[in-house]
C-alpha positions as CSV (number, residue, x, y, z in Angstrom):
1,M,126.0,-30.2,-37.9
2,A,123.0,-27.8,-38.0
3,S,121.3,-27.1,-35.3
4,N,117.8,-25.4,-36.4
5,K,116.2,-25.0,-39.5
6,T,114.4,-22.2,-41.5
7,P,110.4,-22.4,-41.2
8,N,109.2,-22.7,-44.9
9,L,111.7,-24.4,-46.7
10,G,113.6,-26.3,-43.9
11,L,116.6,-25.5,-44.6
12,D,119.8,-25.8,-42.5
13,I,120.6,-22.9,-40.0
14,W,124.0,-23.2,-38.4
15,Q,124.9,-21.6,-34.8
16,P,128.7,-20.3,-34.7
17,D,129.8,-23.3,-32.4
18,D,127.9,-25.9,-35.2
19,Y,129.8,-27.8,-37.5
20,F,128.6,-28.3,-41.1
21,K,128.9,-31.1,-42.8
22,R,128.5,-30.8,-47.1
23,A,125.8,-33.1,-47.4
24,E,123.8,-30.5,-45.6
25,V,124.9,-27.6,-47.3
26,N,123.8,-29.9,-50.8
27,N,120.1,-30.7,-49.6
28,N,119.8,-27.0,-49.0
29,F,120.6,-26.2,-52.7
30,M,118.1,-28.9,-53.7
31,K,115.4,-27.6,-51.5
32,I,115.7,-24.2,-52.9
33,D,116.1,-25.3,-56.7
34,A,112.6,-27.9,-56.3
35,E,111.3,-24.8,-55.1
36,A,112.0,-22.5,-57.6
37,K,110.9,-25.3,-60.5
38,E,107.6,-25.3,-58.6
39,N,107.4,-21.3,-58.6
40,S,108.2,-21.6,-62.4
41,D,105.2,-24.0,-63.2
42,K,103.1,-21.8,-61.4
43,I,103.9,-18.9,-63.0
44,G,103.5,-20.7,-66.5
45,V,99.4,-22.1,-65.3
46,L,98.9,-18.5,-64.0
47,S,99.9,-17.0,-67.7
48,Q,97.8,-20.0,-69.2
49,N,94.9,-18.9,-67.1
50,T,95.2,-15.1,-67.7
51,T,95.5,-15.8,-71.6
52,A,92.1,-18.4,-71.5
53,Q,89.9,-15.3,-69.2
54,S,91.4,-12.8,-71.6
55,N,90.0,-14.8,-74.7
56,K,87.0,-16.2,-72.9
57,T,86.3,-12.0,-72.2
58,K,86.7,-11.5,-75.7
59,D,84.4,-14.2,-76.8
60,R,81.3,-13.2,-74.5
61,L,81.5,-9.7,-75.4
62,N,81.1,-10.2,-78.9
63,I,80.3,-6.4,-79.9
64,G,81.8,-3.4,-80.9
65,L,81.7,-1.2,-78.1
66,Y,81.3,2.3,-80.6
67,K,79.2,4.1,-82.2
68,Q,79.6,3.7,-86.1
69,T,79.7,7.1,-88.1
70,N,80.0,5.5,-91.6
71,R,76.9,3.4,-92.7
72,R,77.0,3.2,-96.1
73,P,75.8,0.4,-99.3
74,L,78.1,-2.5,-99.0
75,V,78.6,-6.0,-100.7
76,S,80.3,-9.2,-99.0
77,F,80.9,-12.4,-100.8
78,I,81.0,-16.0,-97.9
79,D,81.6,-19.0,-99.8
80,D,80.7,-22.4,-97.6
81,D,82.3,-25.3,-97.0
82,G,86.3,-24.7,-97.7
83,N,86.5,-26.9,-101.1
84,L,89.4,-27.1,-103.1
85,P,87.6,-24.8,-106.3
86,V,87.9,-21.8,-103.5
87,Y,91.7,-22.1,-104.2
88,T,91.3,-23.0,-108.0
89,L,88.5,-20.4,-108.6
90,L,87.3,-18.2,-106.3
91,Y,90.7,-17.1,-105.1
92,P,92.2,-16.4,-109.0
93,L,89.0,-14.1,-109.4
94,C,89.5,-12.3,-106.0
95,K,93.6,-11.7,-107.1
96,E,92.6,-10.7,-110.5
97,L,89.7,-8.2,-109.7
98,N,91.3,-7.5,-106.4
99,F,88.0,-7.9,-104.0
100,K,87.6,-9.1,-100.7
101,L,85.8,-12.7,-99.9
102,T,85.0,-15.0,-96.8
103,S,85.3,-18.7,-96.7
104,C,83.7,-20.7,-93.9
105,L,85.7,-23.7,-92.8
106,I,84.7,-27.1,-91.8
107,T,87.8,-27.1,-89.9
108,G,87.8,-30.9,-88.8
109,S,87.9,-31.5,-92.8
110,V,90.8,-29.2,-93.9
111,G,93.2,-31.1,-95.9
112,V,91.3,-34.6,-95.0
113,S,90.7,-35.3,-98.7
114,Q,91.5,-34.1,-101.9
115,S,88.7,-32.2,-102.3
116,Q,89.4,-29.7,-99.4
117,V,91.4,-27.1,-99.2
118,T,94.9,-27.7,-97.5
119,E,96.4,-25.6,-95.0
120,A,99.1,-24.2,-96.8
121,Q,96.6,-23.5,-99.1
122,V,94.4,-21.4,-96.5
123,K,97.4,-19.8,-95.3
124,E,98.6,-18.4,-98.4
125,M,95.0,-17.3,-99.2
126,N,94.5,-15.5,-96.1
127,D,98.1,-14.0,-96.3
128,S,97.2,-12.2,-99.4
129,G,94.8,-10.1,-97.6
130,L,91.9,-11.0,-99.6
131,M,90.3,-13.7,-98.5
132,E,89.2,-14.4,-94.3
133,F,88.6,-17.5,-93.3
134,V,85.7,-18.5,-90.3
135,S,84.1,-21.0,-88.5
136,H,81.6,-23.9,-90.4
137,T,81.5,-25.8,-87.3
138,N,84.3,-28.9,-87.1
139,N,82.2,-31.4,-88.6
140,H,79.0,-29.7,-90.8
141,D,77.1,-30.8,-87.8
142,Y,72.7,-30.1,-88.0
143,L,73.2,-28.1,-85.2
144,T,69.6,-28.3,-83.9
145,R,70.0,-32.1,-83.6
146,L,72.6,-31.9,-81.1
147,T,72.8,-31.7,-76.9
148,E,73.7,-28.3,-75.9
149,S,77.3,-29.8,-74.6
150,Q,77.7,-31.3,-78.6
151,R,76.9,-28.3,-80.0
152,Y,79.5,-26.2,-77.7
153,D,81.9,-28.8,-78.6
154,T,82.0,-28.6,-82.2
155,L,81.8,-24.9,-82.4
156,K,84.8,-24.4,-79.7
157,K,86.8,-26.9,-81.4
158,S,86.4,-25.1,-84.8
159,K,86.8,-21.8,-82.8
160,E,90.1,-23.0,-81.6
161,W,91.5,-24.2,-84.6
162,L,90.6,-21.3,-86.3
163,R,92.6,-19.1,-83.5
164,A,95.6,-21.2,-83.2
165,R,96.5,-20.4,-86.5
166,G,95.6,-16.6,-86.5
167,Y,92.2,-16.8,-88.4
168,V,88.9,-14.9,-88.0
169,D,87.6,-17.5,-85.0
170,D,84.6,-14.8,-84.0
171,I,82.2,-15.4,-87.3
172,L,80.1,-18.5,-87.9
173,V,78.4,-19.8,-90.8
174,Y,75.2,-22.4,-89.9
175,P,75.5,-25.7,-91.8
176,Y,72.5,-26.0,-94.1
177,G,70.8,-22.9,-92.0
178,D,70.1,-25.3,-89.2
179,T,68.9,-22.7,-86.4
180,N,66.9,-21.9,-83.5
181,E,67.1,-19.8,-80.4
182,A,68.8,-22.9,-78.8
183,V,71.8,-22.9,-81.3
184,R,71.6,-18.9,-81.3
185,N,72.4,-18.9,-77.4
186,T,75.0,-21.5,-78.3
187,A,76.4,-19.1,-80.9
188,Q,76.2,-16.1,-78.5
189,K,78.8,-18.0,-75.8
190,L,81.9,-17.9,-78.7
191,F,81.3,-15.9,-81.5
192,R,80.5,-12.2,-82.4
193,A,78.2,-13.2,-85.5
194,A,76.6,-15.9,-87.5
195,V,75.6,-15.8,-91.0
196,N,71.8,-17.9,-92.3
197,I,71.4,-19.5,-95.7
198,D,69.1,-17.6,-98.5
199,N,65.7,-18.8,-97.8
200,T,64.6,-17.8,-101.2
201,N,63.8,-14.5,-99.5
202,H,67.1,-12.8,-100.9
203,L,67.2,-10.4,-97.6
204,I,69.3,-7.8,-97.1
205,N,70.8,-6.6,-93.3
206,Y,69.7,-3.3,-91.8
207,P,70.3,-1.9,-88.3
208,P,69.3,-3.1,-86.1
209,L,71.5,-5.9,-86.8
210,K,70.4,-9.5,-86.4
211,S,73.8,-10.4,-85.4
212,Y,73.2,-14.4,-85.5
213,T,70.7,-14.7,-88.1
214,L,72.6,-12.4,-90.7
215,E,70.9,-12.7,-94.3
216,R,72.4,-13.9,-97.4
217,V,71.7,-13.9,-101.0
218,Y,72.8,-16.8,-103.1
219,V,74.5,-16.0,-106.4
220,D,72.2,-18.7,-107.8
221,F,69.6,-16.9,-108.2
222,G,71.2,-15.2,-111.2
223,I,72.8,-11.6,-112.0
224,D,69.4,-9.8,-112.3
225,I,68.7,-10.6,-108.4
226,A,71.9,-9.7,-107.8
227,K,71.9,-6.1,-109.5
228,Q,68.2,-5.5,-107.7
229,K,69.5,-6.2,-104.3
230,I,72.7,-4.0,-104.8
231,D,70.4,-1.5,-105.7
232,E,68.5,-1.9,-103.0
233,A,70.9,-1.7,-100.9
234,I,72.0,1.5,-102.3
235,A,68.7,3.2,-101.9
236,N,68.4,2.0,-98.0
237,N,72.0,2.6,-97.2
238,G,71.9,-1.6,-96.5
239,W,74.5,-4.7,-96.4
240,V,74.3,-7.5,-98.9
241,I,75.8,-10.6,-98.5
242,F,76.0,-13.0,-101.4
243,G,76.6,-16.4,-100.5
244,M,77.8,-19.3,-102.7
245,H,79.0,-23.2,-103.0
246,C,81.7,-22.6,-105.3
247,H,82.4,-26.6,-106.0
248,Y,78.5,-27.1,-106.8
249,L,78.3,-28.0,-110.4
250,N,75.7,-25.6,-111.2
251,F,78.1,-22.7,-109.8
252,D,78.7,-19.9,-112.4
253,I,81.8,-18.0,-111.5
254,N,80.7,-15.6,-114.4
255,V,78.1,-14.6,-111.8
256,V,80.3,-13.6,-109.3
257,R,82.3,-11.5,-111.6
258,E,79.7,-9.6,-112.9
259,I,78.4,-8.7,-109.7
260,V,81.7,-7.7,-108.5
261,N,81.9,-5.5,-111.3
262,Y,78.2,-4.3,-111.5
263,A,78.9,-3.0,-107.7
264,R,82.1,-1.1,-108.5
265,T,79.9,0.4,-111.5
266,K,77.4,1.7,-108.5
267,S,80.6,2.6,-106.5
268,V,79.6,0.0,-103.7
269,D,82.4,-1.3,-101.6
270,I,83.0,-4.8,-101.2
271,V,84.2,-5.9,-97.8
272,S,84.9,-8.9,-95.7
273,I,82.4,-10.2,-93.1
274,T,84.5,-8.7,-90.4
275,E,84.7,-5.3,-92.1
276,G,80.6,-5.5,-92.8
277,L,80.7,-5.6,-89.0
278,N,82.5,-3.4,-88.0
279,T,80.2,-1.0,-90.1
280,F,76.5,-2.7,-89.5
281,G,77.3,-4.2,-86.1
282,N,75.1,-3.3,-83.3
283,I,77.1,-1.3,-80.3
284,M,75.5,-3.6,-77.6
285,E,73.2,-6.6,-77.9
286,I,71.7,-8.4,-74.6
287,G,68.7,-11.4,-75.8
288,D,67.9,-12.7,-79.0
289,S,68.4,-10.3,-81.9
290,A,66.4,-12.6,-84.2
291,S,63.1,-11.4,-82.0
292,L,63.2,-7.9,-81.0
293,G,59.6,-8.3,-79.2
294,K,60.9,-11.2,-76.6
295,P,61.5,-10.3,-73.1
296,N,65.4,-9.8,-72.0
297,T,66.0,-8.3,-75.3
298,F,68.0,-5.1,-75.5
299,I,70.1,-3.7,-78.8
300,I,71.9,-0.4,-79.5
301,D,72.3,-0.7,-83.1
302,S,75.0,1.0,-85.3
303,E,73.8,4.2,-85.2
304,G,73.3,4.4,-81.7
305,K,69.6,3.7,-81.5
306,T,67.6,1.5,-78.9
307,H,65.8,-1.4,-80.0
308,G,64.0,-4.5,-77.6
309,A,61.5,-5.3,-75.3
310,D,64.0,-4.0,-72.3
311,S,64.9,-0.8,-74.1
312,P,63.6,2.4,-73.2
313,H,60.1,2.6,-74.3
314,Y,60.1,6.1,-75.2
315,V,62.6,6.7,-78.1
316,Y,62.8,9.9,-80.1
317,R,63.4,9.4,-84.0
318,S,63.5,12.0,-87.2
319,G,61.9,11.8,-90.3
320,F,58.9,10.3,-90.4
321,T,55.9,12.1,-92.2
322,N,51.9,11.5,-91.8
323,S,52.3,8.7,-94.2
324,S,54.8,6.8,-92.6
325,V,53.6,2.9,-92.0
326,P,54.0,1.0,-88.9
327,S,56.7,-1.1,-90.3
328,E,58.9,1.8,-90.5
329,F,58.9,2.5,-86.3
330,P,60.7,0.5,-83.5
331,I,58.8,-2.5,-82.1
332,N,57.3,-2.0,-78.7
333,K,58.0,1.5,-78.3
334,T,56.6,4.9,-78.6
335,T,58.5,7.1,-80.7
336,I,58.3,10.8,-80.3
337,T,58.9,12.7,-83.6
338,T,59.0,16.6,-83.9
339,I,57.5,17.6,-87.3
340,G,58.8,20.7,-88.6
341,T,57.2,23.2,-91.1
342,S,58.9,21.2,-94.3
343,N,57.0,18.4,-94.1
344,T,53.4,18.8,-92.7
345,A,51.6,17.5,-95.6
346,G,48.7,15.4,-94.2
347,F,48.8,16.5,-90.6
348,P,46.0,18.3,-89.1
349,N,45.5,22.1,-90.6
350,G,48.8,21.6,-92.5
351,T,51.1,22.9,-89.0
352,G,54.3,21.5,-87.4
353,G,53.6,19.9,-84.2
354,V,54.6,16.9,-82.0
355,L,53.7,13.0,-83.2
356,L,53.9,10.1,-80.5
357,T,53.4,6.6,-82.4
358,H,52.4,4.0,-80.0
359,L,53.5,0.6,-81.4
360,Y,53.3,-2.4,-79.1
361,S,52.9,-5.2,-81.2
362,T,54.8,-8.2,-82.6
363,E,52.0,-9.2,-85.1
364,T,52.4,-7.8,-88.7
365,S,48.9,-6.8,-88.7
366,F,49.6,-3.8,-86.0
367,P,46.3,-4.3,-84.5
368,W,47.8,-1.9,-81.2
369,T,49.4,0.9,-83.2
370,Y,47.9,4.2,-82.8
371,Q,49.2,7.9,-82.7
372,E,48.9,11.3,-80.9
373,W,49.2,14.6,-83.0
374,F,49.9,17.7,-80.7
375,P,49.8,20.6,-83.1
376,V,52.3,23.3,-82.6
377,A,51.4,26.4,-80.2
378,S,48.2,24.5,-79.4
379,N,46.2,22.9,-76.5
380,N,44.7,20.1,-79.0
381,K,45.1,16.6,-79.6
382,L,44.3,14.4,-82.5
383,T,44.4,10.6,-82.6
384,R,44.6,7.9,-85.2
385,Y,44.8,4.3,-85.4
386,W,46.2,1.7,-87.8
387,D,43.3,-0.1,-89.2
388,R,44.7,-3.6,-89.9
389,V,41.7,-4.5,-92.3
390,S,42.7,-1.8,-95.1
391,S,46.6,-1.7,-93.7
392,S,45.9,2.0,-93.9
393,W,45.4,4.7,-90.8
394,S,42.2,6.1,-90.2
395,S,41.3,9.6,-90.1
396,W,42.7,11.9,-87.6
397,K,40.0,12.7,-84.7
398,D,40.1,15.5,-82.3
399,V,39.9,14.4,-79.2
400,V,40.2,17.4,-76.7
401,P,37.0,19.6,-76.5
402,R,37.8,22.7,-77.5
403,F,36.3,24.5,-75.1
404,N,37.3,28.3,-74.1
405,I,35.3,29.5,-71.0
406,T,35.9,33.3,-70.7
407,G,34.8,35.7,-67.6
408,T,31.5,37.0,-67.0
409,N,30.2,39.5,-69.6
410,T,33.6,39.1,-71.8
411,F,31.3,39.7,-74.9
412,S,28.2,41.2,-75.6
413,N,24.9,40.4,-77.7
414,S,26.9,42.6,-80.9
415,T,30.1,40.9,-80.6
416,L,31.2,39.5,-84.3
417,I,32.2,36.3,-84.9
418,S,35.7,37.1,-85.7
419,S,36.2,38.1,-82.0
420,F,35.9,34.9,-80.7
421,P,38.9,32.3,-80.8
422,L,39.0,30.4,-84.1
423,G,38.4,26.6,-83.5
424,E,37.0,26.6,-80.4
425,I,33.7,26.8,-78.4
426,T,33.5,29.9,-76.1
427,V,31.1,29.3,-73.1
428,T,30.1,33.3,-71.5
429,I,28.1,33.9,-68.4
430,I,26.0,36.7,-69.1
431,N,24.9,38.8,-66.0
432,N,22.1,41.3,-65.9
433,N,24.5,43.9,-66.5
434,G,25.5,42.2,-70.0
435,S,22.8,41.4,-71.0
436,S,21.1,44.2,-73.1
437,G,20.1,42.7,-76.8
438,F,19.6,39.0,-75.5
439,P,16.4,37.1,-76.2
440,G,14.1,38.8,-73.4
441,N,17.5,41.4,-72.3
442,N,17.8,38.2,-69.7
443,P,20.6,36.8,-68.4
444,G,21.8,33.2,-69.4
445,T,24.7,31.3,-70.5
446,L,25.9,31.8,-74.3
447,T,27.9,29.5,-76.4
448,T,29.7,30.4,-79.2
449,Y,30.6,28.1,-82.2
450,R,33.6,29.3,-84.2
451,L,34.8,26.1,-85.7
452,T,35.0,28.0,-89.2
453,D,33.8,31.4,-89.7
454,A,31.6,30.5,-92.1
455,W,30.0,27.8,-90.2
456,G,29.6,30.1,-86.8
457,R,26.5,30.1,-84.6
458,Q,25.7,31.0,-80.9
459,E,23.1,29.4,-78.3
460,Y,21.4,31.4,-75.5
461,K,20.3,29.5,-72.4
462,V,18.0,31.7,-70.4
463,Y,19.0,32.0,-66.6
464,Q,17.0,29.7,-64.4
465,S,14.9,28.0,-67.5
466,N,14.9,25.5,-70.0
467,T,14.3,28.1,-72.7
468,I,16.9,27.7,-75.4
469,Y,17.5,30.2,-78.3
470,Q,20.0,30.7,-81.6
471,R,21.2,32.0,-84.6
472,Y,23.9,32.1,-87.1
473,I,26.2,33.8,-88.9
474,N,24.7,34.8,-92.6
475,S,26.4,35.1,-96.1
476,S,27.8,38.8,-94.9
477,G,29.4,37.7,-91.7
478,V,26.6,39.3,-89.3
479,W,24.5,37.7,-86.6
480,S,20.7,36.9,-87.8
481,E,18.0,37.2,-85.5
482,W,17.6,35.0,-82.4
483,S,15.0,31.9,-83.0
484,E,13.7,29.9,-80.0
485,I,14.8,25.9,-80.3
486,P,11.8,23.3,-79.3
487,T,13.1,21.9,-75.6
488,V,11.3,18.9,-76.6
489,L,12.6,17.1,-79.4
490,P,9.3,16.8,-81.8
491,Y,10.2,13.1,-83.0
492,R,8.2,10.0,-82.9
493,I,8.3,6.6,-84.6
494,D,4.7,4.9,-85.5
495,P,4.4,1.3,-86.2
496,F,4.7,-0.3,-89.9
497,N,2.3,1.0,-92.6
498,T,0.2,3.5,-90.1
499,Y,0.2,6.3,-93.1
500,N,-0.2,5.1,-96.4
501,N,0.6,7.2,-99.7
502,G,-2.7,8.9,-99.9
503,T,-2.6,10.3,-96.2
504,L,-2.9,14.1,-96.3
505,I,-0.6,16.2,-94.2
506,S,-3.4,17.1,-91.6
507,A,-3.8,13.5,-90.4
508,F,-0.1,13.9,-89.2
509,P,0.8,15.1,-85.9
510,S,1.7,18.4,-85.7
511,K,5.1,20.1,-85.2
512,T,6.8,17.0,-85.4
513,V,8.8,14.8,-87.4
514,T,7.1,11.6,-87.9
515,T,8.9,7.9,-89.0
516,I,7.0,4.9,-90.4
517,N,8.4,1.5,-92.0
518,I,6.4,0.8,-95.1
519,N,6.5,-2.7,-95.9
520,S,5.3,-4.8,-99.6
521,T,1.6,-4.7,-98.1
522,G,1.7,-1.5,-97.6
523,A,4.0,-0.1,-100.8
524,T,1.2,0.7,-103.1
525,G,1.8,4.3,-104.5
526,F,5.1,4.9,-103.0
527,P,8.0,5.2,-105.4
528,N,8.0,2.1,-107.8
529,S,5.7,0.6,-105.1
530,S,8.7,-0.3,-103.3
531,P,8.9,-0.9,-99.2
532,G,10.6,1.8,-97.4
533,L,11.6,4.2,-94.8
534,L,8.7,7.5,-94.8
535,T,9.9,10.5,-92.6
536,T,6.9,13.4,-92.6
537,Y,8.0,16.6,-91.6
538,N,4.5,18.5,-90.2
539,I,6.7,21.3,-88.5
540,N,4.2,24.7,-89.7
541,T,1.4,24.8,-91.7
542,G,1.9,25.4,-95.2
543,Y,5.6,23.8,-95.1
544,G,4.7,20.1,-95.0
545,R,7.2,17.5,-96.7
546,Q,7.8,13.9,-96.9
547,E,10.9,12.0,-97.8
548,Y,10.9,8.2,-99.0
549,R,14.3,6.1,-98.2
550,V,13.7,2.8,-101.0
551,Y,14.2,-0.2,-98.9
552,R,18.0,-1.9,-99.7
553,S,18.7,1.1,-101.8
554,H,20.2,4.5,-102.0
555,S,17.3,5.8,-103.9
556,I,15.7,9.0,-101.8
557,Y,12.5,10.6,-103.0
558,A,11.0,13.8,-101.7
559,R,7.3,15.5,-102.1
560,Y,5.8,18.8,-100.7
561,E,2.5,20.1,-99.3
562,L,0.6,22.1,-101.9
563,V,-1.7,25.3,-101.5
564,D,-4.7,22.7,-101.1
565,G,-3.3,20.4,-98.8
566,T,-2.8,17.4,-101.3
567,W,0.8,16.3,-102.0
568,S,3.0,16.8,-104.9
569,E,4.3,14.2,-107.3
570,W,7.6,12.3,-105.9
571,A,10.8,13.4,-107.4
572,K,14.1,11.6,-107.1
573,I,16.6,13.5,-104.9
574,S,19.3,11.4,-104.8
575,A,22.0,10.7,-106.9
576,V,21.5,7.0,-107.2
């Protein structure tokens, strides 16, 4: 008999001097056979686990990792519930008109009653290539009323039923449109996309795709709405998904026929939901695409553009104009747009430049939205904000002071306005070497305002003095004479009714502008004997003047000093 055994299986080993029994040999064969079977079982389990893991990986990706390059207007059809008229009404129409349609099945009800399609009918329709079948859950549940585990179970059962038969297992249609964030999170674990109901808004799908709330337009709303939505999709390269329940009593198969024919007259492709997703589906999707402003949301749409709170906050986009409104820009982003010479209308100075749009709000009134404009070849910067009261942009405002500080004596007293930088305020130090012709031939600081040529003016502040002079460009384009600016502003405000309508100019402070309020008690003699605001200009003798602004009115009256020191009659100078 054997004197030794192998270490793993314990097989008998015989030495040269050992004898052996037939039973020992048979025992060795039995051990080898048992080990072989165990290994075979392990290989089978490993294969199943690998397949399951592969399917799980496919379920979790739910994205097409490639950029779409053929975005175009599309039309799709989805029928709900998998009732018998799918086979008796819709399938014949698909064959007649040769168009594709998607049907969502309540997988636990297929073939259960005479009102439902049978498995054989589903297979026939699927094999025709005209119809695809997707999930409508296993039991047509209100998904928001289920626990997470119950919800996952009904969706998983439906998915497995479809996969086992080779049907589309990665698209869900919500029963009753019953969805919320928790439902969408569950759907993301098992499906590539999920379809909502038409909430009477008749919405079209555009990038970035809301993959787990795909919008539908029900055919029940009639052919006019359907045509309008197809036209809208053509204008904006959108995807219209028409929804229906072909087993409802008010269902009209002829509306579907008209929609198909209208789409074809407009050269719009009719595709399955899977094909539509292959064109419009997001390249990458993290978080809840139904709310792009939420944290932990990042989407790369079918055109390679990023969206979501966690996507890069600076993005480049083209195609915007001065009249583009906030809803056209990405949410929670700063959008950079270069404006060329072809679309400068409305921008300051009508030149090209760089536009930065800051939109950091999910509120539809866009309260925290503003733009910055940097004209080409310029250091200037202008801003404007979105006025949510008027729902329009404010006016552009220059926010960068246009000061240009030059070298000493760069300009002289005789330098013409055309020699100064246009659109800027230029400051120049004038020393004794360059002061000839300036007031008193004194050194000082020259400030030149050339915002436009016709409005050019200069100020000269004498060195180590508070004395200031000014001059302006006259109609001939040359400088006027220098005149001194009073260093103390001659303004004063006196109490109510300090003066009356008969007060002569000589009673007012000289070289001063005096303002008082006139109430009803002191209004006698003033225009219409109405209360108002009286402003008296007594700057130089013989040039006295008064203005009277009627209380709570746009009406303005004026009068002037006569040669004898009395007042002229009041004359209305306002348009109203």
